[in-house]
N, CA, C and O of each residue as an XYZ file, in Angstrom:
444
protein
N       9.859    -11.267     20.606
C       9.079    -10.061     20.847
C       9.919     -8.848     20.468
O      11.101     -8.783     20.807
N       9.321     -7.887     19.770
C      10.062     -6.710     19.347
C      10.398     -5.821     20.541
O       9.778     -5.913     21.601
N      11.390     -4.961     20.343
C      11.831     -4.038     21.393
C      10.679     -3.167     21.870
O      10.492     -3.000     23.075
N       9.907     -2.610     20.948
C       8.805     -1.724     21.318
C       7.644     -2.498     21.933
O       7.030     -2.043     22.899
N       7.348     -3.651     21.381
C       6.229     -4.441     21.913
C       6.528     -4.916     23.328
O       5.607     -5.127     24.118
N       7.789     -5.083     23.653
C       8.159     -5.510     24.999
C       7.798     -4.452     26.035
O       7.603     -4.765     27.210
N       7.712     -3.219     25.600
C       7.335     -2.129     26.502
C       5.812     -2.101     26.610
O       5.152     -1.291     25.960
N       5.262     -2.991     27.434
C       3.813     -3.185     27.477
C       3.052     -1.940     27.904
O       1.906     -1.758     27.492
N       3.655     -1.075     28.720
C       2.932      0.125     29.136
C       2.689      1.055     27.950
O       1.675      1.752     27.905
N       3.604      1.069     27.001
C       3.440      1.899     25.802
C       2.220      1.450     24.990
O       1.444      2.284     24.523
N       2.053      0.144     24.825
C       0.933     -0.388     24.060
C      -0.357     -0.339     24.866
O      -1.440     -0.210     24.295
N      -0.251     -0.440     26.180
C      -1.436     -0.466     27.041
C      -2.252      0.817     26.928
O      -3.470      0.793     27.110
N      -1.601      1.925     26.632
C      -2.317      3.187     26.434
C      -3.384      3.015     25.360
O      -4.448      3.629     25.427
N      -3.097      2.192     24.386
C      -4.027      1.938     23.280
C      -4.787      0.628     23.467
O      -5.401      0.109     22.534
N      -4.733      0.107     24.683
C      -5.423     -1.133     25.043
C      -4.981     -2.318     24.194
O      -5.783     -3.178     23.831
N      -3.682     -2.344     23.884
C      -3.096     -3.468     23.157
C      -2.194     -4.245     24.098
O      -1.422     -3.661     24.858
N      -2.295     -5.538     24.041
C      -1.334     -6.362     24.781
C      -0.043     -6.407     23.967
O      -0.036     -6.073     22.782
N       1.037     -6.816     24.605
C       2.306     -6.968     23.891
C       2.142     -7.954     22.741
O       2.711     -7.758     21.667
N       1.359     -9.022     22.962
C       1.119    -10.015     21.911
C       0.377     -9.382     20.730
O       0.754     -9.598     19.579
N      -0.672     -8.604     21.006
C      -1.434     -7.947     19.917
C      -0.538     -6.984     19.144
O      -0.617     -6.911     17.918
N       0.300     -6.255     19.847
C       1.228     -5.345     19.183
C       2.197     -6.114     18.302
O       2.484     -5.697     17.180
N       2.703     -7.235     18.803
C       3.607     -8.068     18.002
C       2.915     -8.567     16.736
O       3.530     -8.610     15.671
N       1.644     -8.942     16.844
C       0.889     -9.416     15.681
C       0.762     -8.298     14.650
O       0.944     -8.537     13.456
N       0.449     -7.072     15.099
C       0.343     -5.931     14.171
C       1.677     -5.639     13.499
O       1.739     -5.434     12.286
N       2.737     -5.622     14.286
C       4.071     -5.348     13.733
C       4.457     -6.445     12.736
O       4.993     -6.147     11.669
N       4.191     -7.697     13.072
C       4.521     -8.814     12.179
C       3.711     -8.744     10.887
O       4.227     -9.060      9.815
N       2.451     -8.333     10.981
C       1.597     -8.234      9.792
C       2.158     -7.236      8.782
O       1.937     -7.369      7.578
N       2.882     -6.239      9.279
C       3.497     -5.238      8.399
C       4.966     -5.554      8.134
O       5.698     -4.715      7.610
N       5.396     -6.760      8.495
C       6.786     -7.141      8.276
C       7.762     -6.334      9.105
O       8.933     -6.205      8.745
N       7.280     -5.783     10.226
C       8.142     -4.980     11.091
C       8.376     -3.574     10.576
O       9.166     -2.820     11.144
N       7.690     -3.224      9.502
C       7.896     -1.921      8.860
C       6.651     -1.049      8.971
O       5.542     -1.547      9.162
N       6.851      0.242      8.849
C       5.771      1.229      8.880
C       4.705      0.876      7.849
O       5.030      0.544      6.709
N       3.436      0.946      8.241
C       2.328      0.594      7.356
C       2.191      1.573      6.186
O       1.523      1.256      5.202
N       2.806      2.746      6.273
C       2.731      3.724      5.177
C       3.985      3.658      4.314
O       3.893      3.377      3.119
N       5.139      3.907      4.889
C       6.382      3.999      4.116
C       7.002      2.656      3.787
O       7.719      2.549      2.792
N       6.759      1.646      4.569
C       7.286      0.303      4.363
C       8.807      0.225      4.454
O       9.385     -0.825      4.173
N       9.467      1.323      4.843
C      10.922      1.304      4.920
C      11.416      1.444      6.352
O      12.385      0.792      6.741
N      10.772      2.272      7.123
C      11.218      2.545      8.491
C      10.609      1.537      9.466
O       9.564      0.952      9.183
N      11.250      1.338     10.594
C      10.707      0.409     11.590
C       9.361      0.892     12.145
O       9.172      2.084     12.390
N       8.447     -0.036     12.335
C       7.135      0.267     12.914
C       7.275      0.335     14.424
O       7.600     -0.664     15.065
N       7.032      1.505     14.995
C       7.247      1.692     16.427
C       6.115      2.416     17.144
O       6.100      2.438     18.374
N       5.172      3.004     16.427
C       4.142      3.825     17.062
C       2.748      3.356     16.657
O       2.490      3.084     15.485
N       1.866      3.268     17.630
C       0.488      2.871     17.369
C      -0.251      4.066     16.758
O      -0.283      5.150     17.340
N      -0.838      3.857     15.594
C      -1.675      4.877     14.964
C      -3.123      4.542     15.288
O      -3.558      3.400     15.138
N      -3.862      5.553     15.733
C      -5.261      5.313     16.103
C      -6.113      6.517     15.748
O      -5.613      7.634     15.620
N      -7.406      6.275     15.593
C      -8.385      7.326     15.353
C      -8.615      8.041     16.680
O      -8.989      7.410     17.669
N      -8.393      9.356     16.706
C      -8.500     10.093     17.958
C      -9.938     10.265     18.438
O     -10.160     10.559     19.612
N     -10.914     10.087     17.555
C     -12.319     10.174     17.974
C     -12.823      8.847     18.532
O     -13.484      8.814     19.570
N     -12.509      7.759     17.843
C     -13.051      6.452     18.251
C     -12.076      5.625     19.074
O     -12.487      4.716     19.795
N     -10.772      5.936     18.972
C      -9.753      5.153     19.656
C      -9.367      3.888     18.906
O      -8.501      3.143     19.365
N      -9.998      3.627     17.749
C      -9.724      2.417     16.970
C      -8.293      2.439     16.448
O      -7.862      3.413     15.830
N      -7.567      1.364     16.700
C      -6.185      1.234     16.227
C      -6.207      0.927     14.737
O      -6.905      0.017     14.289
N      -5.424      1.708     13.964
C      -5.350      1.500     12.515
C      -4.137      0.678     12.126
O      -4.185     -0.076     11.154
N      -3.052      0.813     12.871
C      -1.840      0.083     12.533
C      -0.649      0.618     13.297
O      -0.790      1.412     14.227
N       0.526      0.172     12.891
C       1.769      0.589     13.526
C       2.586      1.356     12.480
O       2.787      0.877     11.364
N       3.052      2.552     12.857
C       3.773      3.428     11.935
C       5.153      3.779     12.476
O       5.446      3.570     13.653
N       5.982      4.308     11.609
C       7.256      4.862     12.055
C       6.981      6.211     12.723
O       5.876      6.747     12.636
N       7.971      6.731     13.370
C       7.828      7.999     14.085
C       7.444      9.146     13.145
O       6.569      9.950     13.468
N       8.094      9.219     11.991
C       7.814     10.315     11.059
C       6.386     10.280     10.533
O       5.717     11.313     10.499
N       5.912      9.116     10.125
C       4.544      9.022      9.591
C       3.507      9.265     10.679
O       2.510      9.949     10.447
N       3.735      8.712     11.858
C       2.794      8.916     12.949
C       2.702     10.402     13.311
O       1.610     10.939     13.492
N       3.855     11.051     13.413
C       3.878     12.479     13.731
C       3.276     13.317     12.620
O       2.559     14.284     12.878
N       3.569     12.942     11.380
C       3.022     13.677     10.243
C       1.509     13.622     10.202
O       0.849     14.645     10.022
N       0.956     12.422     10.370
C      -0.510     12.296     10.385
C      -1.103     13.066     11.552
O      -2.158     13.687     11.420
N      -0.433     13.028     12.687
C      -0.922     13.744     13.864
C      -1.019     15.239     13.633
O      -1.911     15.897     14.167
N      -0.113     15.775     12.846
C      -0.149     17.212     12.553
C      -1.393     17.606     11.766
O      -1.826     18.756     11.826
N      -1.966     16.663     11.033
C      -3.172     16.941     10.250
C      -4.453     16.622     11.015
O      -5.551     16.756     10.476
N      -4.311     16.199     12.274
C      -5.448     15.998     13.182
C      -6.542     15.092     12.623
O      -7.726     15.340     12.849
N      -6.156     14.044     11.897
C      -7.114     13.094     11.320
C      -8.095     13.762     10.360
O      -9.205     13.262     10.176
N      -7.711     14.876      9.748
C      -8.604     15.597      8.836
C      -8.215     15.301      7.389
O      -7.177     15.749      6.902
N      -9.072     14.537      6.718
C      -8.817     14.177      5.321
C      -8.760     15.402      4.420
O      -8.010     15.407      3.444
N      -9.537     16.444      4.723
C      -9.517     17.643      3.890
C      -8.147     18.306      3.917
O      -7.684     18.794      2.887
N      -7.489     18.333      5.071
C      -6.158     18.921      5.153
C      -5.125     18.046      4.451
O      -4.208     18.557      3.809
N      -5.271     16.741      4.571
C      -4.366     15.839      3.856
C      -4.516     16.012      2.345
O      -3.526     15.991      1.614
N      -5.758     16.183      1.876
C      -6.010     16.399      0.449
C      -5.354     17.692     -0.027
O      -4.745     17.723     -1.096
N      -5.475     18.759      0.764
C      -4.834     20.026      0.404
C      -3.312     19.895      0.417
O      -2.629     20.486     -0.418
N      -2.785     19.124      1.362
C      -1.340     18.912      1.420
C      -0.860     18.154      0.187
O       0.202     18.458     -0.357
N      -1.633     17.177     -0.251
C      -1.271     16.420     -1.465
C      -1.302     17.344     -2.680
O      -0.397     17.300     -3.513
N      -2.333     18.178     -2.786
C      -2.417     19.127     -3.910
C      -1.212     20.060     -3.902
O      -0.618     20.327     -4.946
N      -0.861     20.546     -2.734
C       0.303     21.417     -2.599
C       1.568     20.682     -3.036
O       2.381     21.219     -3.788
N       1.723     19.456     -2.559
C       2.911     18.664     -2.878
C       3.007     18.376     -4.368
O       4.107     18.246     -4.905
N       1.859     18.275     -5.044
C       1.837     17.979     -6.472
C       1.982     19.230     -7.324
O       1.864     19.165     -8.547
N       2.234     20.355     -6.696
C       2.567     21.536     -7.472
C       1.652     22.728     -7.342
O       1.924     23.759     -7.956
N       0.574     22.643     -6.570
C      -0.268     23.814     -6.365
C       0.421     24.673     -5.312
O       0.563     24.262     -4.160
N       0.853     25.878     -5.717
C       1.573     26.763     -4.803
C       0.780     28.043     -4.591
O      -0.293     28.221     -5.168
N       1.303     28.917     -3.777
C       0.609     30.182     -3.514
C       0.373     30.958     -4.803
O      -0.657     31.619     -4.933
N       1.293     30.896     -5.756
C       1.125     31.620     -7.013
C      -0.074     31.096     -7.802
O      -0.741     31.864     -8.495
N      -0.353     29.800     -7.703
C      -1.496     29.211     -8.388
C      -2.810     29.665     -7.774
O      -3.860     29.573     -8.411
N      -2.758     30.154     -6.541
C      -3.973     30.554     -5.836
C      -4.306     32.030     -6.007
O      -5.294     32.508     -5.451
N      -3.494     32.757     -6.772
C      -3.778     34.175     -7.010
C      -4.992     34.327     -7.921
O      -5.021     33.763     -9.015
N      -5.981     35.076     -7.483
C      -7.151     35.376     -8.300
C      -6.805     36.531     -9.239
O      -7.062     36.466    -10.442
N      -6.239     37.551     -8.693
C      -5.673     38.665     -9.445
C      -4.595     39.264     -8.555
O      -4.510     38.913     -7.378
N      -3.788     40.141     -9.076
C      -2.659     40.649     -8.311
C      -3.072     41.114     -6.913
O      -3.928     41.984     -6.758
N      -2.446     40.517     -5.907
C      -2.694     40.905     -4.527
C      -3.916     40.272     -3.884
O      -4.162     40.485     -2.697
N      -4.693     39.492     -4.646
C      -5.900     38.872     -4.087
C      -5.769     37.357     -4.217
O      -5.629     36.822     -5.317
N      -5.816     36.688     -3.090
C      -5.675     35.236     -3.064
C      -7.039     34.571     -3.013
O      -7.969     35.083     -2.391
N      -7.149     33.429     -3.671
C      -8.339     32.604     -3.546
C      -8.314     31.938     -2.179
O      -7.248     31.774     -1.586
N      -9.461     31.560     -1.685
C      -9.545     30.891     -0.406
C      -8.828     29.543     -0.473
O      -9.046     28.769     -1.405
N      -7.982     29.264      0.505
C      -7.307     27.965      0.552
C      -8.168     26.941      1.281
O      -7.733     25.812      1.505
N      -9.383     27.328      1.651
C     -10.292     26.380      2.295
C     -11.350     25.907      1.315
O     -12.416     25.442      1.718
N     -11.053     26.028      0.019
C     -11.961     25.533     -1.011
C     -12.163     24.043     -0.836
O     -11.297     23.362     -0.286
N     -13.306     23.517     -1.300
C     -13.541     22.077     -1.163
C     -12.453     21.269     -1.845
O     -11.943     21.672     -2.890
N     -12.087     20.120     -1.258
C     -11.081     19.275     -1.876
C     -11.430     18.979     -3.336
O     -12.583     18.698     -3.663
N     -10.442     19.045     -4.191
C     -10.652     18.785     -5.605
C     -10.796     20.059     -6.423
O     -10.520     20.054     -7.622
N     -11.224     21.150     -5.793
C     -11.435     22.380     -6.542
C     -10.107     23.046     -6.886
O     -10.053     23.832     -7.832
N      -9.038     22.759     -6.153
C      -7.751     23.364     -6.441
C      -7.163     22.872     -7.757
O      -6.421     23.603     -8.414
N      -7.478     21.664     -8.144
C      -6.928     21.087     -9.351
C      -7.266     21.966    -10.578
O      -6.438     22.115    -11.477
N      -8.467     22.539    -10.612
C      -8.883     23.341    -11.749
C      -8.075     24.632    -11.850
O      -7.989     25.220    -12.928
N      -7.489     25.076    -10.755
C      -6.729     26.311    -10.766
C      -5.430     26.189    -11.552
O      -4.875     27.194    -11.995
N      -4.947     24.978    -11.727
C      -3.668     24.797    -12.396
C      -3.826     24.392    -13.856
O      -2.834     24.266    -14.575
N      -5.067     24.188    -14.302
C      -5.238     23.750    -15.680
C      -5.523     24.903    -16.615
O      -5.693     24.696    -17.817
């Protein structure tokens, strides 16, 4: 049994038994379901439905939590990471385009 799975009260918050947590961790090879490099230690779940999605490392779990399960914010973060910066959002000097544009519309600003 893994160190984290042994802490049954931690998993119980998400209605997982220690055995179920061990099965999830084993399914990911003991590694974060996103990065595959860091140890899987945190239950990731949908905050609206409570459905468990998997086991993540601390950084990935915290990172996703900052985006509040909002795919639109994750999409904007990816666009930003791929090179869309504040300068790309300038409509004209001193006037910025809305950063709440629909996902996908930012890509046209850089072409």
